[in-house]
C-alpha positions as CSV (number, residue, x, y, z in Angstrom):
1,M,-15.1,-6.5,8.0
2,N,-11.7,-4.9,7.3
3,K,-10.9,-7.6,4.7
4,I,-14.3,-6.8,3.0
5,I,-13.6,-3.1,2.9
6,I,-10.0,-3.6,1.5
7,G,-11.3,-6.1,-1.0
8,L,-14.0,-3.7,-2.2
9,L,-11.4,-0.9,-2.4
10,F,-9.1,-3.0,-4.5
11,S,-12.0,-4.2,-6.7
12,L,-12.8,-0.6,-7.6
13,F,-9.2,0.0,-8.7
14,V,-9.0,-3.3,-10.7
15,L,-12.3,-2.4,-12.5
16,S,-11.0,1.1,-13.1
17,A,-7.7,-0.3,-14.4
18,N,-9.6,-2.5,-16.9
19,A,-11.7,0.4,-18.1
20,E,-9.0,3.1,-18.2
21,H,-6.0,1.1,-19.5
22,E,-7.1,-0.5,-22.8
23,D,-3.5,-0.9,-23.9
24,F,-2.8,-3.2,-20.9
25,T,-2.6,-6.9,-21.9
26,G,-3.0,-9.7,-19.4
27,E,-5.3,-10.6,-16.6
28,V,-5.5,-9.0,-13.2
29,Y,-7.4,-10.4,-10.3
30,I,-8.1,-10.0,-6.6
31,E,-5.9,-12.2,-4.3
32,Q,-6.1,-12.6,-0.6
33,L,-3.6,-10.2,0.9
34,P,-2.0,-10.9,4.3
35,S,-2.4,-7.3,5.6
36,L,-2.5,-6.1,9.1
37,C,-5.2,-3.5,9.9
38,G,-6.4,-1.6,12.9
39,T,-7.1,1.8,14.2
40,P,-4.5,4.5,13.2
41,E,-3.3,4.6,16.8
42,S,-2.7,0.8,17.0
43,I,-0.9,0.6,13.7
44,Q,1.3,3.6,14.8
45,K,2.2,1.6,17.9
46,Y,3.3,-1.3,15.7
47,I,5.4,1.2,13.5
48,D,7.0,2.8,16.6
49,H,7.7,-0.6,18.3
50,K,9.5,-1.9,15.2
51,N,11.3,1.4,14.7
52,F,10.1,2.1,11.1
53,K,10.6,5.6,9.6
54,P,8.9,6.9,6.4
55,F,11.0,6.6,3.3
56,H,8.6,7.9,0.7
57,L,4.9,8.3,0.2
58,S,2.5,8.6,-2.7
59,L,-1.2,9.1,-3.5
60,G,-3.6,6.6,-5.1
61,R,-6.0,8.4,-7.3
62,E,-9.5,7.6,-8.8
63,A,-9.4,5.5,-12.0
64,M,-5.7,5.1,-11.6
65,T,-5.0,8.3,-13.4
66,K,-2.8,11.3,-12.5
67,E,-5.9,13.5,-12.9
68,G,-8.1,11.5,-10.5
69,Q,-9.0,12.6,-7.0
70,P,-6.8,11.2,-4.2
71,V,-8.5,8.2,-2.6
72,F,-5.7,6.7,-0.5
73,M,-2.1,7.3,0.5
74,V,0.7,4.7,0.7
75,T,3.7,5.4,3.0
76,Y,6.7,3.1,2.4
77,M,8.8,2.8,5.5
78,I,12.1,1.1,6.4
79,N,13.5,0.2,9.8
80,E,16.6,1.9,11.3
81,D,19.2,-0.6,9.9
82,S,17.5,-0.7,6.5
83,T,16.8,-4.4,6.6
84,E,13.0,-4.4,6.8
85,S,10.2,-2.6,5.0
86,I,6.5,-2.0,5.4
87,A,3.9,-0.3,3.2
88,V,1.1,1.5,5.1
89,L,-2.2,2.3,3.5
90,D,-4.3,5.3,4.8
91,I,-7.7,6.2,3.5
92,P,-9.3,9.6,3.9
93,N,-11.9,8.7,6.5
94,G,-9.1,7.9,9.0
95,L,-11.1,5.1,10.8
96,Q,-8.5,2.4,10.0
97,R,-5.0,2.0,8.7
98,C,-3.4,-1.1,7.2
99,I,0.1,-2.4,6.8
100,M,-0.1,-4.1,3.4
101,F,3.2,-6.0,3.9
102,H,6.2,-6.4,6.2
103,T,9.3,-7.6,4.3
104,F,12.7,-8.7,5.5
105,D,16.2,-8.9,3.9
106,L,15.8,-5.5,2.2
107,I,18.3,-4.5,-0.4
108,T,18.1,-0.7,-0.9
109,E,20.6,-0.4,-3.7
110,I,20.7,-3.0,-6.5
111,P,24.0,-3.0,-8.4
112,N,23.8,-2.1,-12.1
113,Q,23.6,-5.3,-14.2
114,G,24.9,-4.0,-17.4
């Protein structure tokens, strides 16, 4: 059920992106995403257990425009030694929360190449 809800949410954004961004060239499509979803409390237990702390957050808005109403929030978190990261997706109804990815071998500062 969670995968269906997330898929529908992303479908809305993809369709909005196609309608609102006529200058965008290329194709976009829905892909299966290996996310981890649960109640806000259970996801918070995972976050606490892995010692993640918020690094930054941002709002997703309707039609992928600055003027759109907020429809979700993404919190990007890193662990205490800055070697792992996760992105947590919260939606306004608060019934579920999803970790969109958990990555390793994090590089926080990329040297200037030129």
